[in-house]
N, C-alpha and C positions, 0 to 999 in steps of 0.2 A: 316463400313465407317470410323470408328475411326482411324484404321490402315492407311487408305489411307490419311486422313488428317494428321496424325502423319508423314508419308513419305514426303508429299508435304511441310508442314511447317518445318520439320527437314532438308530438303533439301535446303529450302531458308535460314534457319538460318545457316546452315553449309556454304552456299555460302557467306552469308554477313560476317560471322566470318573469312572466308578465305580472303575476300576483305579488312577487318580491319587489319588482321595480315599480309597482302601482301604475301600470300602463294599460290603456284599454285598446289593445289591438284585436283585430278579428281572428277567428279560428284559423283561417288559411295562413295568416302572417305568424301565428303562434307556431303552426307546424312547420313552417319555413325556417323561423328562427331557431326552433329546437333542433331541427335536423342539421341545418348549417352550423349551429354552435356545437353540436355533437361531433360533427365531422371535422371542424376546424380544431377543437379541443382534443379530439382523438389522434390528430396528426402532430400537434404540438406539445400538449401536456402529458399525454400517456406515455410517451417514450421517456419523459424525464422521471416519472414516478413509477413506471412499471405498470403491469397489468395489460389487459386487452381492452381496445376500444369498443364502444357500443356498436359500432358499425360492423364489427367482426361477427355479431350474432350472439355474443356471450353478454349476458346482461348480469351485472353485479352491483352492489352498493357503490363500489369505487367508479365503475364506468358511468353510472347515473350521476354521481356527484360531479365527476369531471365534465360531463355533458352539460349539466346544469350551470356550472361555472361558465363554460364556453357560451351558453345560451344567454346568461346575464350579461357578459362582456358585449356580445353581439347586439343585444338589445340596448344596451347603453350607448354603443356606437351609432345604432339606427336613430336613437332619440337625440343624440348630438347632432346629427346631420339634419334630421327633420325639424327639430324645434330649437336647436341652438343651446340646449341645456340637457344634462344627463337626467335630472329630475330626482 
């Protein structure tokens, strides 16, 4: 059940990040960016500010915001590599 929640929440986070960055990526890339951004932010940012990462199964406002931040940063890196500009 945790994997399904991670896919759904990761997809939503990736979609919101693509809306913030004004990027037209597909649904699959949105899910990948949302999940990878959530995992990376969970390992890097969450220990610094406390709380539980979204990958632990606990969904809170803090974990969603940290995951969104990670997805936005990851999407900016992907845009930088693909296009040469963050946008």
